[in-house]
HTML snippet that shows the backbone in 3Dmol.js (N, CA, C, O; Angstrom):
<script src="https://3Dmol.org/build/3Dmol-min.js"></script>
<div id="view" style="width:600px;height:400px;position:relative"></div>
<script>
const pdb = `
ATOM      1  N   MET A   1      -1.692   2.758   5.880  1.00  0.00           N
ATOM      2  CA  MET A   1      -0.319   2.362   5.690  1.00  0.00           C
ATOM      3  C   MET A   1       0.403   2.179   7.015  1.00  0.00           C
ATOM      4  O   MET A   1       1.275   1.317   7.130  1.00  0.00           O
ATOM      5  N   ILE A   2       0.059   2.961   7.995  1.00  0.00           N
ATOM      6  CA  ILE A   2       0.781   2.877   9.259  1.00  0.00           C
ATOM      7  C   ILE A   2       0.066   2.005  10.294  1.00  0.00           C
ATOM      8  O   ILE A   2       0.567   1.819  11.403  1.00  0.00           O
ATOM      9  N   LEU A   3      -1.086   1.480   9.937  1.00  0.00           N
ATOM     10  CA  LEU A   3      -1.842   0.638  10.857  1.00  0.00           C
ATOM     11  C   LEU A   3      -1.253  -0.766  10.906  1.00  0.00           C
ATOM     12  O   LEU A   3      -0.722  -1.259   9.910  1.00  0.00           O
ATOM     13  N   SER A   4      -1.347  -1.401  12.057  1.00  0.00           N
ATOM     14  CA  SER A   4      -0.932  -2.797  12.169  1.00  0.00           C
ATOM     15  C   SER A   4      -1.935  -3.670  11.424  1.00  0.00           C
ATOM     16  O   SER A   4      -3.050  -3.232  11.140  1.00  0.00           O
ATOM     17  N   ASP A   5      -1.547  -4.895  11.109  1.00  0.00           N
ATOM     18  CA  ASP A   5      -2.469  -5.825  10.438  1.00  0.00           C
ATOM     19  C   ASP A   5      -3.746  -6.014  11.247  1.00  0.00           C
ATOM     20  O   ASP A   5      -4.835  -6.107  10.682  1.00  0.00           O
ATOM     21  N   ARG A   6      -3.614  -6.071  12.561  1.00  0.00           N
ATOM     22  CA  ARG A   6      -4.770  -6.269  13.440  1.00  0.00           C
ATOM     23  C   ARG A   6      -5.766  -5.117  13.307  1.00  0.00           C
ATOM     24  O   ARG A   6      -6.976  -5.340  13.329  1.00  0.00           O
ATOM     25  N   THR A   7      -5.271  -3.905  13.170  1.00  0.00           N
ATOM     26  CA  THR A   7      -6.128  -2.731  13.030  1.00  0.00           C
ATOM     27  C   THR A   7      -6.601  -2.566  11.588  1.00  0.00           C
ATOM     28  O   THR A   7      -7.725  -2.131  11.338  1.00  0.00           O
ATOM     29  N   ARG A   8      -5.733  -2.916  10.649  1.00  0.00           N
ATOM     30  CA  ARG A   8      -6.039  -2.735   9.238  1.00  0.00           C
ATOM     31  C   ARG A   8      -7.123  -3.708   8.752  1.00  0.00           C
ATOM     32  O   ARG A   8      -7.939  -3.340   7.907  1.00  0.00           O
ATOM     33  N   ARG A   9      -7.142  -4.916   9.261  1.00  0.00           N
ATOM     34  CA  ARG A   9      -8.134  -5.920   8.810  1.00  0.00           C
ATOM     35  C   ARG A   9      -9.568  -5.416   8.902  1.00  0.00           C
ATOM     36  O   ARG A   9     -10.281  -5.447   7.899  1.00  0.00           O
ATOM     37  N   PRO A  10     -10.021  -4.953  10.069  1.00  0.00           N
ATOM     38  CA  PRO A  10     -11.407  -4.478  10.136  1.00  0.00           C
ATOM     39  C   PRO A  10     -11.638  -3.183   9.365  1.00  0.00           C
ATOM     40  O   PRO A  10     -12.778  -2.851   9.041  1.00  0.00           O
ATOM     41  N   SER A  11     -10.576  -2.456   9.073  1.00  0.00           N
ATOM     42  CA  SER A  11     -10.711  -1.237   8.275  1.00  0.00           C
ATOM     43  C   SER A  11     -10.927  -1.559   6.798  1.00  0.00           C
ATOM     44  O   SER A  11     -11.590  -0.807   6.083  1.00  0.00           O
ATOM     45  N   LEU A  12     -10.366  -2.675   6.348  1.00  0.00           N
ATOM     46  CA  LEU A  12     -10.452  -3.048   4.934  1.00  0.00           C
ATOM     47  C   LEU A  12     -11.544  -4.054   4.610  1.00  0.00           C
ATOM     48  O   LEU A  12     -12.049  -4.078   3.488  1.00  0.00           O
ATOM     49  N   PHE A  13     -11.916  -4.887   5.579  1.00  0.00           N
ATOM     50  CA  PHE A  13     -12.842  -5.984   5.315  1.00  0.00           C
ATOM     51  C   PHE A  13     -14.002  -5.991   6.297  1.00  0.00           C
ATOM     52  O   PHE A  13     -13.815  -5.801   7.499  1.00  0.00           O
ATOM     53  N   ALA A  14     -15.201  -6.211   5.774  1.00  0.00           N
ATOM     54  CA  ALA A  14     -16.384  -6.334   6.637  1.00  0.00           C
ATOM     55  C   ALA A  14     -16.230  -7.543   7.557  1.00  0.00           C
ATOM     56  O   ALA A  14     -16.633  -7.506   8.719  1.00  0.00           O
ATOM     57  N   ASP A  15     -15.640  -8.616   7.022  1.00  0.00           N
ATOM     58  CA  ASP A  15     -15.367  -9.820   7.807  1.00  0.00           C
ATOM     59  C   ASP A  15     -13.852  -9.978   7.895  1.00  0.00           C
ATOM     60  O   ASP A  15     -13.253 -10.609   7.024  1.00  0.00           O
ATOM     61  N   PRO A  16     -13.218  -9.418   8.929  1.00  0.00           N
ATOM     62  CA  PRO A  16     -11.763  -9.422   9.016  1.00  0.00           C
ATOM     63  C   PRO A  16     -11.132 -10.815   9.106  1.00  0.00           C
ATOM     64  O   PRO A  16      -9.936 -10.974   8.864  1.00  0.00           O
ATOM     65  N   GLU A  17     -11.928 -11.806   9.448  1.00  0.00           N
ATOM     66  CA  GLU A  17     -11.412 -13.178   9.525  1.00  0.00           C
ATOM     67  C   GLU A  17     -11.890 -14.026   8.357  1.00  0.00           C
ATOM     68  O   GLU A  17     -11.627 -15.228   8.319  1.00  0.00           O
ATOM     69  N   GLY A  18     -12.585 -13.422   7.410  1.00  0.00           N
ATOM     70  CA  GLY A  18     -13.131 -14.149   6.267  1.00  0.00           C
ATOM     71  C   GLY A  18     -12.059 -14.557   5.260  1.00  0.00           C
ATOM     72  O   GLY A  18     -10.882 -14.224   5.397  1.00  0.00           O
ATOM     73  N   GLU A  19     -12.510 -15.288   4.245  1.00  0.00           N
ATOM     74  CA  GLU A  19     -11.610 -15.832   3.236  1.00  0.00           C
ATOM     75  C   GLU A  19     -10.850 -14.735   2.483  1.00  0.00           C
ATOM     76  O   GLU A  19      -9.649 -14.864   2.246  1.00  0.00           O
ATOM     77  N   ALA A  20     -11.542 -13.667   2.111  1.00  0.00           N
ATOM     78  CA  ALA A  20     -10.883 -12.590   1.363  1.00  0.00           C
ATOM     79  C   ALA A  20      -9.775 -11.947   2.199  1.00  0.00           C
ATOM     80  O   ALA A  20      -8.683 -11.693   1.692  1.00  0.00           O
ATOM     81  N   ALA A  21     -10.050 -11.687   3.461  1.00  0.00           N
ATOM     82  CA  ALA A  21      -9.040 -11.094   4.343  1.00  0.00           C
ATOM     83  C   ALA A  21      -7.870 -12.054   4.536  1.00  0.00           C
ATOM     84  O   ALA A  21      -6.714 -11.633   4.542  1.00  0.00           O
ATOM     85  N   GLN A  22      -8.165 -13.332   4.693  1.00  0.00           N
ATOM     86  CA  GLN A  22      -7.106 -14.327   4.854  1.00  0.00           C
ATOM     87  C   GLN A  22      -6.191 -14.353   3.637  1.00  0.00           C
ATOM     88  O   GLN A  22      -4.968 -14.397   3.771  1.00  0.00           O
ATOM     89  N   ARG A  23      -6.794 -14.326   2.441  1.00  0.00           N
ATOM     90  CA  ARG A  23      -5.990 -14.339   1.206  1.00  0.00           C
ATOM     91  C   ARG A  23      -5.163 -13.057   1.083  1.00  0.00           C
ATOM     92  O   ARG A  23      -4.003 -13.106   0.673  1.00  0.00           O
ATOM     93  N   PHE A  24      -5.753 -11.915   1.435  1.00  0.00           N
ATOM     94  CA  PHE A  24      -5.066 -10.632   1.319  1.00  0.00           C
ATOM     95  C   PHE A  24      -3.833 -10.577   2.222  1.00  0.00           C
ATOM     96  O   PHE A  24      -2.783 -10.084   1.811  1.00  0.00           O
ATOM     97  N   PHE A  25      -3.957 -11.079   3.444  1.00  0.00           N
ATOM     98  CA  PHE A  25      -2.880 -11.003   4.422  1.00  0.00           C
ATOM     99  C   PHE A  25      -2.010 -12.257   4.472  1.00  0.00           C
ATOM    100  O   PHE A  25      -1.068 -12.328   5.261  1.00  0.00           O
ATOM    101  N   ASP A  26      -2.320 -13.239   3.638  1.00  0.00           N
ATOM    102  CA  ASP A  26      -1.575 -14.493   3.630  1.00  0.00           C
ATOM    103  C   ASP A  26      -0.132 -14.254   3.188  1.00  0.00           C
ATOM    104  O   ASP A  26       0.131 -13.509   2.244  1.00  0.00           O
ATOM    105  N   VAL A  27       0.792 -14.900   3.889  1.00  0.00           N
ATOM    106  CA  VAL A  27       2.205 -14.837   3.544  1.00  0.00           C
ATOM    107  C   VAL A  27       2.655 -16.273   3.266  1.00  0.00           C
ATOM    108  O   VAL A  27       2.403 -17.164   4.077  1.00  0.00           O
ATOM    109  N   PRO A  28       3.319 -16.509   2.126  1.00  0.00           N
ATOM    110  CA  PRO A  28       3.752 -17.872   1.786  1.00  0.00           C
ATOM    111  C   PRO A  28       4.663 -18.481   2.851  1.00  0.00           C
ATOM    112  O   PRO A  28       5.380 -17.765   3.551  1.00  0.00           O
ATOM    113  N   ARG A  29       4.627 -19.796   2.964  1.00  0.00           N
ATOM    114  CA  ARG A  29       5.479 -20.500   3.927  1.00  0.00           C
ATOM    115  C   ARG A  29       6.915 -20.616   3.423  1.00  0.00           C
ATOM    116  O   ARG A  29       7.859 -20.571   4.212  1.00  0.00           O
ATOM    117  N   ASP A  30       7.079 -20.764   2.104  1.00  0.00           N
ATOM    118  CA  ASP A  30       8.412 -20.861   1.528  1.00  0.00           C
ATOM    119  C   ASP A  30       9.172 -19.558   1.781  1.00  0.00           C
ATOM    120  O   ASP A  30       8.658 -18.474   1.504  1.00  0.00           O
ATOM    121  N   GLU A  31      10.389 -19.663   2.304  1.00  0.00           N
ATOM    122  CA  GLU A  31      11.131 -18.466   2.703  1.00  0.00           C
ATOM    123  C   GLU A  31      11.391 -17.509   1.539  1.00  0.00           C
ATOM    124  O   GLU A  31      11.224 -16.299   1.694  1.00  0.00           O
ATOM    125  N   ALA A  32      11.790 -18.020   0.393  1.00  0.00           N
ATOM    126  CA  ALA A  32      12.073 -17.151  -0.755  1.00  0.00           C
ATOM    127  C   ALA A  32      10.799 -16.449  -1.229  1.00  0.00           C
ATOM    128  O   ALA A  32      10.827 -15.261  -1.549  1.00  0.00           O
ATOM    129  N   GLU A  33       9.692 -17.177  -1.274  1.00  0.00           N
ATOM    130  CA  GLU A  33       8.415 -16.571  -1.681  1.00  0.00           C
ATOM    131  C   GLU A  33       7.948 -15.554  -0.652  1.00  0.00           C
ATOM    132  O   GLU A  33       7.402 -14.509  -1.007  1.00  0.00           O
ATOM    133  N   ARG A  34       8.164 -15.861   0.628  1.00  0.00           N
ATOM    134  CA  ARG A  34       7.757 -14.942   1.697  1.00  0.00           C
ATOM    135  C   ARG A  34       8.535 -13.624   1.598  1.00  0.00           C
ATOM    136  O   ARG A  34       7.953 -12.546   1.712  1.00  0.00           O
ATOM    137  N   VAL A  35       9.846 -13.718   1.387  1.00  0.00           N
ATOM    138  CA  VAL A  35      10.672 -12.519   1.250  1.00  0.00           C
ATOM    139  C   VAL A  35      10.203 -11.704   0.047  1.00  0.00           C
ATOM    140  O   VAL A  35      10.092 -10.481   0.127  1.00  0.00           O
ATOM    141  N   ASP A  36       9.928 -12.379  -1.066  1.00  0.00           N
ATOM    142  CA  ASP A  36       9.466 -11.695  -2.267  1.00  0.00           C
ATOM    143  C   ASP A  36       8.124 -11.009  -2.025  1.00  0.00           C
ATOM    144  O   ASP A  36       7.940  -9.848  -2.389  1.00  0.00           O
ATOM    145  N   THR A  37       7.194 -11.728  -1.413  1.00  0.00           N
ATOM    146  CA  THR A  37       5.858 -11.178  -1.141  1.00  0.00           C
ATOM    147  C   THR A  37       5.938  -9.972  -0.207  1.00  0.00           C
ATOM    148  O   THR A  37       5.323  -8.939  -0.472  1.00  0.00           O
ATOM    149  N   LEU A  38       6.686 -10.098   0.872  1.00  0.00           N
ATOM    150  CA  LEU A  38       6.785  -8.994   1.833  1.00  0.00           C
ATOM    151  C   LEU A  38       7.518  -7.798   1.239  1.00  0.00           C
ATOM    152  O   LEU A  38       7.136  -6.656   1.496  1.00  0.00           O
ATOM    153  N   SER A  39       8.563  -8.038   0.448  1.00  0.00           N
ATOM    154  CA  SER A  39       9.277  -6.905  -0.152  1.00  0.00           C
ATOM    155  C   SER A  39       8.397  -6.194  -1.175  1.00  0.00           C
ATOM    156  O   SER A  39       8.464  -4.970  -1.289  1.00  0.00           O
ATOM    157  N   GLN A  40       7.572  -6.929  -1.923  1.00  0.00           N
ATOM    158  CA  GLN A  40       6.639  -6.289  -2.855  1.00  0.00           C
ATOM    159  C   GLN A  40       5.605  -5.462  -2.102  1.00  0.00           C
ATOM    160  O   GLN A  40       5.246  -4.367  -2.535  1.00  0.00           O
ATOM    161  N   SER A  41       5.131  -5.979  -0.986  1.00  0.00           N
ATOM    162  CA  SER A  41       4.147  -5.253  -0.184  1.00  0.00           C
ATOM    163  C   SER A  41       4.748  -3.960   0.379  1.00  0.00           C
ATOM    164  O   SER A  41       4.114  -2.905   0.336  1.00  0.00           O
ATOM    165  N   ILE A  42       5.957  -4.049   0.899  1.00  0.00           N
ATOM    166  CA  ILE A  42       6.619  -2.861   1.446  1.00  0.00           C
ATOM    167  C   ILE A  42       6.869  -1.844   0.341  1.00  0.00           C
ATOM    168  O   ILE A  42       6.657  -0.647   0.536  1.00  0.00           O
ATOM    169  N   TRP A  43       7.318  -2.314  -0.816  1.00  0.00           N
ATOM    170  CA  TRP A  43       7.572  -1.415  -1.954  1.00  0.00           C
ATOM    171  C   TRP A  43       6.276  -0.723  -2.387  1.00  0.00           C
ATOM    172  O   TRP A  43       6.273   0.482  -2.639  1.00  0.00           O
ATOM    173  N   ALA A  44       5.185  -1.472  -2.474  1.00  0.00           N
ATOM    174  CA  ALA A  44       3.906  -0.892  -2.879  1.00  0.00           C
ATOM    175  C   ALA A  44       3.444   0.167  -1.881  1.00  0.00           C
ATOM    176  O   ALA A  44       2.935   1.216  -2.277  1.00  0.00           O
ATOM    177  N   GLN A  45       3.621  -0.106  -0.592  1.00  0.00           N
ATOM    178  CA  GLN A  45       3.234   0.878   0.418  1.00  0.00           C
ATOM    179  C   GLN A  45       4.110   2.125   0.337  1.00  0.00           C
ATOM    180  O   GLN A  45       3.618   3.242   0.493  1.00  0.00           O
ATOM    181  N   ALA A  46       5.394   1.937   0.095  1.00  0.00           N
ATOM    182  CA  ALA A  46       6.297   3.088  -0.026  1.00  0.00           C
ATOM    183  C   ALA A  46       5.932   3.939  -1.237  1.00  0.00           C
ATOM    184  O   ALA A  46       5.926   5.168  -1.156  1.00  0.00           O
ATOM    185  N   CYS A  47       5.630   3.294  -2.352  1.00  0.00           N
ATOM    186  CA  CYS A  47       5.240   4.032  -3.552  1.00  0.00           C
ATOM    187  C   CYS A  47       3.926   4.775  -3.333  1.00  0.00           C
ATOM    188  O   CYS A  47       3.782   5.922  -3.755  1.00  0.00           O
ATOM    189  N   THR A  48       2.981   4.135  -2.682  1.00  0.00           N
ATOM    190  CA  THR A  48       1.710   4.782  -2.369  1.00  0.00           C
ATOM    191  C   THR A  48       1.941   5.989  -1.471  1.00  0.00           C
ATOM    192  O   THR A  48       1.358   7.053  -1.680  1.00  0.00           O
ATOM    193  N   GLY A  49       2.786   5.815  -0.483  1.00  0.00           N
ATOM    194  CA  GLY A  49       3.082   6.906   0.435  1.00  0.00           C
ATOM    195  C   GLY A  49       3.664   8.123  -0.256  1.00  0.00           C
ATOM    196  O   GLY A  49       3.404   9.256   0.151  1.00  0.00           O
ATOM    197  N   LYS A  50       4.449   7.898  -1.296  1.00  0.00           N
ATOM    198  CA  LYS A  50       5.038   9.023  -2.029  1.00  0.00           C
ATOM    199  C   LYS A  50       3.956   9.896  -2.674  1.00  0.00           C
ATOM    200  O   LYS A  50       4.163  11.095  -2.858  1.00  0.00           O
ATOM    201  N   PHE A  51       2.820   9.314  -3.015  1.00  0.00           N
ATOM    202  CA  PHE A  51       1.760  10.063  -3.688  1.00  0.00           C
ATOM    203  C   PHE A  51       0.686  10.589  -2.748  1.00  0.00           C
ATOM    204  O   PHE A  51       0.068  11.613  -3.041  1.00  0.00           O
ATOM    205  N   VAL A  52       0.450   9.919  -1.630  1.00  0.00           N
ATOM    206  CA  VAL A  52      -0.646  10.337  -0.756  1.00  0.00           C
ATOM    207  C   VAL A  52      -0.202  11.170   0.440  1.00  0.00           C
ATOM    208  O   VAL A  52      -1.019  11.878   1.029  1.00  0.00           O
ATOM    209  N   TRP A  53       1.061  11.100   0.806  1.00  0.00           N
ATOM    210  CA  TRP A  53       1.535  11.860   1.950  1.00  0.00           C
ATOM    211  C   TRP A  53       1.673  13.323   1.558  1.00  0.00           C
ATOM    212  O   TRP A  53       2.257  13.612   0.513  1.00  0.00           O
ATOM    213  N   PRO A  54       1.164  14.251   2.347  1.00  0.00           N
ATOM    214  CA  PRO A  54       1.203  15.667   1.968  1.00  0.00           C
ATOM    215  C   PRO A  54       2.585  16.308   2.125  1.00  0.00           C
ATOM    216  O   PRO A  54       2.797  17.427   1.659  1.00  0.00           O
ATOM    217  N   ILE A  55       3.501  15.634   2.755  1.00  0.00           N
ATOM    218  CA  ILE A  55       4.829  16.192   2.983  1.00  0.00           C
ATOM    219  C   ILE A  55       5.692  16.013   1.722  1.00  0.00           C
ATOM    220  O   ILE A  55       5.606  14.995   1.035  1.00  0.00           O
ATOM    221  N   ALA A  56       6.498  16.994   1.446  1.00  0.00           N
ATOM    222  CA  ALA A  56       7.489  16.948   0.359  1.00  0.00           C
ATOM    223  C   ALA A  56       6.865  16.878  -1.028  1.00  0.00           C
ATOM    224  O   ALA A  56       7.350  16.141  -1.887  1.00  0.00           O
ATOM    225  N   ASP A  57       5.801  17.632  -1.257  1.00  0.00           N
ATOM    226  CA  ASP A  57       5.250  17.738  -2.605  1.00  0.00           C
ATOM    227  C   ASP A  57       6.194  18.626  -3.405  1.00  0.00           C
ATOM    228  O   ASP A  57       6.302  19.826  -3.153  1.00  0.00           O
ATOM    229  N   ARG A  58       6.861  18.030  -4.354  1.00  0.00           N
ATOM    230  CA  ARG A  58       7.851  18.745  -5.152  1.00  0.00           C
ATOM    231  C   ARG A  58       7.376  18.915  -6.591  1.00  0.00           C
ATOM    232  O   ARG A  58       8.118  18.623  -7.529  1.00  0.00           O
ATOM    233  N   GLY A  59       6.153  19.381  -6.768  1.00  0.00           N
ATOM    234  CA  GLY A  59       5.688  19.684  -8.108  1.00  0.00           C
ATOM    235  C   GLY A  59       4.913  18.586  -8.794  1.00  0.00           C
ATOM    236  O   GLY A  59       5.014  18.443 -10.012  1.00  0.00           O
ATOM    237  N   LEU A  60       4.143  17.805  -8.060  1.00  0.00           N
ATOM    238  CA  LEU A  60       3.344  16.749  -8.674  1.00  0.00           C
ATOM    239  C   LEU A  60       2.395  17.323  -9.715  1.00  0.00           C
ATOM    240  O   LEU A  60       2.148  16.689 -10.741  1.00  0.00           O
ATOM    241  N   LYS A  61       1.863  18.506  -9.468  1.00  0.00           N
ATOM    242  CA  LYS A  61       0.927  19.112 -10.418  1.00  0.00           C
ATOM    243  C   LYS A  61       1.562  19.298 -11.793  1.00  0.00           C
ATOM    244  O   LYS A  61       0.879  19.206 -12.813  1.00  0.00           O
ATOM    245  N   ARG A  62       2.856  19.558 -11.819  1.00  0.00           N
ATOM    246  CA  ARG A  62       3.540  19.726 -13.113  1.00  0.00           C
ATOM    247  C   ARG A  62       3.816  18.394 -13.788  1.00  0.00           C
ATOM    248  O   ARG A  62       3.894  18.326 -15.015  1.00  0.00           O
ATOM    249  N   ARG A  63       3.965  17.331 -13.000  1.00  0.00           N
ATOM    250  CA  ARG A  63       4.357  16.038 -13.551  1.00  0.00           C
ATOM    251  C   ARG A  63       3.189  15.120 -13.865  1.00  0.00           C
ATOM    252  O   ARG A  63       3.322  14.240 -14.715  1.00  0.00           O
ATOM    253  N   ILE A  64       2.059  15.294 -13.213  1.00  0.00           N
ATOM    254  CA  ILE A  64       0.939  14.370 -13.386  1.00  0.00           C
ATOM    255  C   ILE A  64       0.306  14.556 -14.773  1.00  0.00           C
ATOM    256  O   ILE A  64       0.128  15.681 -15.241  1.00  0.00           O
ATOM    257  N   HIS A  65      -0.019  13.468 -15.398  1.00  0.00           N
ATOM    258  CA  HIS A  65      -0.565  13.495 -16.758  1.00  0.00           C
ATOM    259  C   HIS A  65      -1.915  14.216 -16.789  1.00  0.00           C
ATOM    260  O   HIS A  65      -2.789  13.972 -15.957  1.00  0.00           O
ATOM    261  N   GLY A  66      -2.057  15.088 -17.746  1.00  0.00           N
ATOM    262  CA  GLY A  66      -3.340  15.743 -17.961  1.00  0.00           C
ATOM    263  C   GLY A  66      -3.570  16.961 -17.086  1.00  0.00           C
ATOM    264  O   GLY A  66      -4.588  17.638 -17.225  1.00  0.00           O
ATOM    265  N   SER A  67      -2.653  17.247 -16.202  1.00  0.00           N
ATOM    266  CA  SER A  67      -2.826  18.393 -15.325  1.00  0.00           C
ATOM    267  C   SER A  67      -2.276  19.646 -16.010  1.00  0.00           C
ATOM    268  O   SER A  67      -1.187  19.601 -16.583  1.00  0.00           O
ATOM    269  N   PRO A  68      -3.002  20.750 -15.962  1.00  0.00           N
ATOM    270  CA  PRO A  68      -2.497  21.975 -16.596  1.00  0.00           C
ATOM    271  C   PRO A  68      -1.252  22.479 -15.867  1.00  0.00           C
ATOM    272  O   PRO A  68      -1.138  22.357 -14.648  1.00  0.00           O
ATOM    273  N   ARG A  69      -0.337  23.039 -16.624  1.00  0.00           N
ATOM    274  CA  ARG A  69       0.897  23.577 -16.033  1.00  0.00           C
ATOM    275  C   ARG A  69       0.628  24.963 -15.472  1.00  0.00           C
ATOM    276  O   ARG A  69      -0.068  25.771 -16.087  1.00  0.00           O
ATOM    277  N   PRO A  70       1.192  25.233 -14.289  1.00  0.00           N
ATOM    278  CA  PRO A  70       1.022  26.580 -13.719  1.00  0.00           C
ATOM    279  C   PRO A  70       1.789  27.599 -14.538  1.00  0.00           C
ATOM    280  O   PRO A  70       2.807  27.272 -15.147  1.00  0.00           O
ATOM    281  N   HIS A  71       1.316  28.808 -14.556  1.00  0.00           N
ATOM    282  CA  HIS A  71       1.949  29.862 -15.353  1.00  0.00           C
ATOM    283  C   HIS A  71       2.881  30.669 -14.509  1.00  0.00           C
ATOM    284  O   HIS A  71       3.510  31.605 -15.003  1.00  0.00           O
TER     285      HIS A  71
END
`;
const viewer = $3Dmol.createViewer("view");
viewer.addModel(pdb, "pdb");
viewer.setStyle({}, {cartoon: {color: "spectrum"}});
viewer.zoomTo();
viewer.render();
</script>
């Protein structure tokens, strides 16, 4: 999440310049589509960060589905 695109590409793709990587990191040329795409990406990263970052765990074990409640 905190890596730059340049660092993240080889971490995610065997061929960082290949078609799959290009599609993954592609940003539309149209300004409205670009804003929408980038805001969705930022939102997804922020949501992911809320679950994977170890800081500020405020009772996920109680809220996560299927997890037993502490006594």
